[in-house]
C-alpha positions as CSV (number, residue, x, y, z in Angstrom):
1,X,47.2,8.4,-27.8
2,X,44.7,5.7,-27.3
3,X,40.9,6.1,-27.7
4,X,38.4,3.7,-26.0
5,X,34.9,3.8,-27.3
6,X,32.2,3.9,-24.6
7,X,28.6,4.5,-25.6
8,X,29.7,6.9,-28.4
9,X,32.1,8.7,-26.0
10,X,35.8,8.3,-25.6
11,X,38.4,7.9,-22.9
12,X,41.6,9.7,-23.9
13,X,44.8,8.1,-22.6
14,X,47.9,10.3,-22.6
15,X,51.4,9.4,-21.4
16,X,52.9,11.0,-18.4
17,X,55.9,10.3,-16.1
18,X,53.9,10.3,-12.9
19,X,51.1,8.3,-11.3
20,X,47.8,7.5,-13.1
21,X,45.3,10.3,-13.0
22,X,41.7,10.2,-14.2
23,X,39.7,13.4,-14.7
24,X,36.3,13.2,-16.3
25,X,37.0,11.1,-19.4
26,X,40.7,11.8,-19.7
27,X,43.4,9.5,-18.2
28,X,47.0,10.3,-18.0
29,X,49.1,7.2,-17.4
30,X,52.9,6.4,-17.1
31,X,53.1,4.3,-20.3
32,X,56.2,2.1,-20.0
33,X,56.8,-1.5,-20.8
34,X,56.3,-2.6,-17.2
35,X,53.1,-0.6,-16.8
36,X,51.3,-1.5,-20.0
37,X,49.7,-4.7,-18.5
38,X,48.2,-2.6,-15.8
39,X,46.8,-0.1,-18.2
40,X,44.1,-2.6,-19.3
41,X,43.1,-3.3,-15.7
42,X,42.9,0.5,-15.1
43,X,40.7,1.0,-18.1
44,X,38.5,-1.9,-17.1
45,X,37.9,-0.4,-13.7
46,X,37.0,2.9,-15.3
47,X,34.6,1.4,-17.8
48,X,33.0,-1.1,-15.4
49,X,33.5,0.1,-11.8
50,X,33.5,-2.5,-9.1
51,X,30.1,-3.0,-7.5
52,X,28.8,-4.5,-4.3
53,X,27.9,-8.1,-5.0
54,X,25.0,-7.8,-2.6
55,X,23.4,-5.2,-4.9
56,X,23.9,-7.0,-8.3
57,X,21.3,-9.0,-10.1
58,X,21.9,-11.1,-13.1
59,X,20.8,-9.7,-16.4
60,X,17.4,-10.9,-17.8
61,X,15.3,-9.2,-20.5
62,X,12.2,-9.5,-18.2
63,X,11.9,-8.9,-14.5
64,X,9.0,-9.1,-12.0
65,X,9.0,-6.7,-9.1
66,X,7.0,-8.1,-6.2
67,X,6.0,-5.7,-3.5
68,X,4.6,-7.5,-0.4
69,X,3.3,-6.2,2.9
70,X,3.6,-8.9,5.5
71,X,1.8,-8.8,8.8
72,X,3.3,-11.4,11.1
73,X,-0.1,-11.8,12.9
74,X,-2.8,-9.3,12.1
75,X,-5.1,-10.9,14.7
76,X,-2.8,-9.7,17.5
77,X,-3.5,-6.0,16.6
78,X,-1.6,-3.1,15.1
79,X,-1.9,-4.6,11.6
80,X,-1.4,-2.6,8.4
81,X,-4.3,-3.3,6.1
82,X,-3.1,-1.7,3.0
83,X,-0.6,0.6,1.3
84,X,-0.5,3.0,-1.6
85,X,1.9,1.1,-3.9
86,X,1.1,2.9,-7.1
87,X,1.9,6.3,-5.6
88,X,5.1,5.1,-4.1
89,X,6.3,3.5,-7.3
90,X,5.4,6.6,-9.3
91,X,7.3,8.8,-6.8
92,X,10.4,6.7,-6.1
93,X,10.8,4.1,-8.9
94,X,9.2,5.2,-12.1
95,X,12.2,7.5,-13.2
96,X,14.6,4.6,-12.7
97,X,12.4,2.0,-14.4
98,X,11.9,4.4,-17.4
99,X,15.7,4.6,-17.7
100,X,16.1,0.8,-17.5
101,X,13.2,0.1,-19.9
102,X,15.7,-0.1,-22.9
103,X,17.2,-3.1,-21.2
104,X,14.4,-4.8,-19.2
105,X,10.6,-5.3,-19.4
106,X,9.2,-4.9,-15.9
107,X,6.1,-6.4,-14.5
108,X,4.9,-5.1,-11.1
109,X,2.7,-7.0,-8.7
110,X,1.8,-6.3,-5.1
111,X,-0.1,-8.0,-2.2
112,X,-0.9,-7.8,1.5
113,X,-0.8,-10.8,3.8
114,X,-2.3,-10.9,7.3
115,X,-0.5,-13.9,8.7
116,X,3.2,-14.4,7.9
117,X,4.8,-16.1,10.9
118,X,8.6,-16.3,11.3
119,X,10.1,-19.8,11.2
120,X,12.2,-19.1,14.3
121,X,11.8,-17.2,17.6
122,X,13.5,-13.8,17.6
123,X,16.0,-12.9,20.3
124,X,14.3,-11.5,23.5
125,X,15.6,-8.0,24.5
126,X,14.8,-5.9,27.5
127,X,12.6,-3.6,25.4
128,X,11.5,-5.8,22.5
129,X,13.0,-8.5,20.3
130,X,16.0,-8.7,18.0
131,X,17.1,-10.4,14.8
132,X,20.7,-11.7,14.8
133,X,22.7,-11.7,11.6
134,X,22.2,-15.5,11.3
135,X,18.4,-14.9,11.6
136,X,18.5,-12.6,8.6
137,X,19.9,-15.3,6.4
138,X,16.8,-17.5,7.1
139,X,14.3,-14.7,7.6
140,X,12.2,-15.6,4.6
141,X,9.7,-18.3,5.6
142,X,9.2,-19.9,2.2
143,X,7.0,-22.7,3.6
144,X,4.4,-20.2,5.0
145,X,4.7,-17.1,2.8
146,X,3.5,-16.8,-0.8
147,X,5.6,-13.9,-2.0
148,X,5.0,-13.9,-5.7
149,X,2.8,-15.4,-8.4
150,X,4.0,-18.3,-10.4
151,X,2.5,-17.3,-13.7
152,X,5.9,-17.0,-15.4
153,X,9.5,-18.1,-15.1
154,X,10.8,-14.5,-15.1
155,X,13.2,-13.7,-12.3
156,X,11.7,-11.8,-9.4
157,X,13.1,-9.0,-7.2
158,X,11.3,-8.8,-3.9
159,X,10.5,-5.6,-1.9
160,X,9.0,-6.7,1.4
161,X,7.7,-4.7,4.4
162,X,7.4,-6.9,7.5
163,X,5.1,-5.8,10.3
164,X,6.0,-7.6,13.6
165,X,3.2,-9.0,15.7
166,X,2.0,-6.6,18.5
167,X,3.6,-9.0,21.0
168,X,7.0,-8.7,19.3
169,X,7.2,-5.0,18.7
170,X,9.6,-3.4,18.5
171,X,11.6,-5.9,16.4
172,X,15.2,-4.7,15.8
173,X,18.1,-5.9,13.7
174,X,21.1,-6.7,15.8
175,X,24.7,-6.0,15.0
176,X,27.7,-8.4,15.2
177,X,27.8,-7.7,19.0
178,X,24.2,-8.5,19.6
179,X,23.2,-4.8,20.1
180,X,20.3,-3.2,18.3
181,X,21.5,-1.4,15.2
182,X,20.2,1.8,13.6
183,X,19.2,-0.1,10.5
184,X,15.7,-1.4,9.9
185,X,16.3,-3.0,6.5
186,X,18.6,-5.6,4.9
187,X,19.3,-7.2,1.6
188,X,19.3,-10.8,0.5
189,X,21.6,-11.1,-2.6
190,X,19.8,-12.0,-5.8
191,X,16.5,-12.0,-4.0
192,X,15.6,-8.5,-2.8
193,X,15.2,-6.4,0.3
194,X,13.2,-6.4,3.5
195,X,12.2,-3.5,5.7
196,X,11.1,-4.1,9.3
197,X,8.4,-1.6,10.2
198,X,7.3,-1.3,13.8
199,X,3.9,0.4,14.1
200,X,3.8,3.3,16.5
201,X,2.6,2.5,20.1
202,X,-0.3,4.9,19.7
203,X,-1.9,2.7,17.0
204,X,-4.9,1.2,18.8
205,X,-4.9,-2.6,19.3
206,X,-6.9,-4.5,16.6
207,X,-7.3,-1.3,14.6
208,X,-5.7,-1.8,11.2
209,X,-4.1,1.2,9.6
210,X,-3.0,2.0,6.1
211,X,0.7,2.6,5.2
212,X,1.5,5.7,3.3
213,X,3.7,5.9,0.3
214,X,6.2,8.0,2.2
215,X,6.9,5.2,4.8
């Protein structure tokens, strides 16, 4: 019987004559000469399960988490003037950050911008505008947007809420066929995530509102 130490716990590996079977931390495996090379691969997958590369960030002892509310053009109306970031972080992120504090030191910063133009025109739709999959890859307008401070060289993970201009609302993400999808958010690997938030039509023109932590 083989024991593999994992965080002071063990995987027990027992021989059988059938197919591999993992239950909790017990693995039964057909141990034969021809199957032994695959046993290492099986244990590796159990100890370090495959992950989506889009959701993986490289390890660093310190990370900055940058929360940014971007109004494409607040002067056009339906702008969001502020948000309750502390309450949202406390409600949704603090438990996770506490668990990760043994591995990382997190610094949190937030800001609101009132003019954050896109670097390209979105796709016109019968009832609004759309972002193609190609548009998503160049969505971040680094030349016009200041998304985080430069006080350190710590890696940054971005959490962005983008408010389209009133003249481009609603702004939707398009699928591979060019049709509006049900998703209103996307990830940029090793960079962060962006949510497209379309203000409700009943928000008066040129009347800034405040985003709630539940949005």
